[in-house]
C-alpha positions in Angstrom: 119.2 138.5 177.1 119.9 136.7 173.9 117.6 133.6 173.6 118.5 132.5 170.0 122.2 132.2 168.5 123.1 132.9 164.6 126.0 132.9 163.0 126.8 135.0 159.7 129.8 135.5 157.5 130.4 135.0 153.8 130.1 131.6 152.1 132.4 129.1 152.7 133.8 130.8 155.7 133.0 127.8 158.1 129.7 128.7 159.6 128.1 125.0 158.5 131.1 123.2 160.4 130.7 125.5 163.3 127.4 124.7 163.6 127.7 120.9 163.4 130.7 121.1 165.9 128.2 122.9 168.3 125.6 120.9 168.2 127.9 117.8 168.9 129.3 119.7 171.9 125.5 120.4 173.0 124.3 116.7 172.6 127.4 115.6 174.5 126.5 118.1 177.0 123.1 116.3 177.4 121.1 119.0 175.6 118.3 117.9 173.1 119.3 119.0 169.8 117.2 118.7 166.8 117.7 120.2 163.4 119.3 120.4 159.8 122.2 121.8 158.2 123.3 122.1 154.5 126.4 120.3 152.7 128.0 120.8 149.4 127.6 118.2 146.8 131.0 117.8 144.9 131.6 116.0 141.7 135.1 115.6 140.1 136.3 118.6 142.4 133.4 120.8 141.2 130.4 121.9 143.3 127.2 120.5 141.7 124.8 122.0 144.4 123.7 121.4 148.2 122.1 118.8 150.0 119.8 119.3 153.2 121.0 116.9 156.2 118.8 116.5 159.2 120.5 115.9 162.4 118.9 112.3 162.7 120.6 111.2 159.5 118.3 111.9 156.8 119.5 113.6 153.6 117.8 114.9 150.2 118.7 117.4 147.6 118.2 120.9 148.3 119.7 122.5 144.7 121.4 121.3 141.7 123.5 123.1 139.0 121.4 123.6 136.1 118.3 120.7 137.1 115.5 121.2 135.5 112.1 121.6 137.7 109.4 119.0 137.6 106.4 119.7 134.9 103.9 122.2 136.3 106.4 123.5 139.0 107.6 127.0 139.4 111.4 127.3 138.8 113.4 128.4 142.1 116.7 129.6 141.1 119.7 131.1 142.9 122.3 131.7 140.3 123.0 128.3 138.7 121.4 126.6 141.4 117.9 125.1 140.8 116.3 124.4 144.2 114.4 121.2 144.9 111.6 122.9 147.2 109.6 119.7 147.5 112.8 117.9 148.9 113.8 120.7 151.1 110.3 121.1 152.6 109.8 117.0 153.1 112.9 117.2 155.2 113.1 120.5 156.8 109.5 121.1 157.9 108.9 117.9 159.9 112.0 118.9 162.0 110.7 122.2 162.5 107.3 121.2 163.6 108.7 118.3 165.9 111.1 120.6 167.8 109.8 121.3 170.9 106.9 118.7 170.8 108.8 116.4 172.9 107.9 115.6 176.5 110.8 117.1 178.0 110.2 119.9 180.4 113.5 122.0 179.7 114.8 123.7 176.8 115.6 122.3 173.2 118.0 123.6 170.8 117.0 123.8 167.2 119.6 123.7 164.5 118.7 125.7 161.1 121.3 125.9 159.1 120.4 128.1 157.0 118.0 130.8 156.4 119.0 132.0 153.1 117.8 133.0 149.6 117.4 128.9 148.3 115.5 128.3 151.7 113.4 131.3 151.7 111.7 130.1 148.7 109.4 128.2 150.9 106.1 130.2 152.3 106.0 127.1 154.9 109.5 127.3 155.8 109.3 131.0 156.5 106.0 130.2 158.8 108.0 127.5 160.5 110.9 129.8 161.3 108.9 132.5 162.8 107.0 130.0 164.7 110.0 128.3 166.1 111.4 131.6 167.2 108.6 132.8 169.2 107.7 129.2 170.7 108.9 129.2 174.4 111.3 126.5 175.5 113.1 126.4 172.0 116.6 127.8 171.2 117.6 128.8 167.7 121.3 128.2 166.7 121.4 129.0 163.1 123.1 130.8 160.3 122.4 133.7 158.1 124.1 135.1 155.2 125.5 138.5 155.6 123.4 141.5 153.7 124.4 142.0 150.5 122.4 142.9 147.4 118.5 142.9 147.9 117.7 142.5 151.8 116.2 138.9 152.6 113.0 140.3 154.6 112.8 137.2 157.2 116.8 137.4 157.5 116.6 141.2 158.2 113.5 140.4 160.5 115.6 138.1 162.5 118.5 140.6 162.9 116.3 143.1 164.1 114.9 140.7 167.0 116.1 141.8 170.4 116.2 138.0 171.6 119.1 137.1 169.2 123.1 137.3 169.4 124.9 137.3 165.9 128.4 135.8 165.8 130.2 137.4 162.5 132.5 134.5 161.4 135.7 135.2 159.8 138.5 133.1 158.7 140.5 134.8 161.6 138.1 134.1 164.2 136.3 131.0 163.2 138.7 128.3 165.0 138.3 130.2 168.3 134.5 130.8 168.3 133.1 127.4 169.3 133.2 127.4 173.0 131.5 131.2 173.1 128.8 129.9 170.6 128.1 126.7 172.6 128.2 129.0 176.2 125.8 131.2 174.7 123.4 128.5 173.7 123.5 126.9 176.9 123.2 130.2 178.7 120.0 130.6 176.6 118.7 127.3 177.7 118.6 128.1 181.2 
């Protein structure tokens, strides 16, 4: 039986929107939910980067177009975007470390949107993901990119696990998947 639930699909198909709606539905049903999602940052109708937003409302830059890395720091770049590794780790890592540390004896849902190229520049993040996936009592609701080009080792590792269910999000099915995702997460948390 699936313990963790992941969404995959092309960029812009609605994975983050589904994750946000599922998080709200799970919270409304009384499930303890924590985690983060990524959000586009636009300026003058043009995407200039992405922010990481925790479910508790903290926000910081994940990447920006053509940003210059801090002196002495290695440049982590995906296409035109320069990743702000320090900002990402300051927001994402505490969330992953704290999930499951609550005194609740029940299961906790950890939202991770997304496990992709930008996020995988962080070795501590990779270790935290592995730890979270193997911690009893934690159900991960996350997003992973569709395979294209050179495979991402951690994403392929996640895909090959026998305790996950992957929903392939398309423009045709995205408006009908929410209840299936929520039901799958709820049955994983029992």
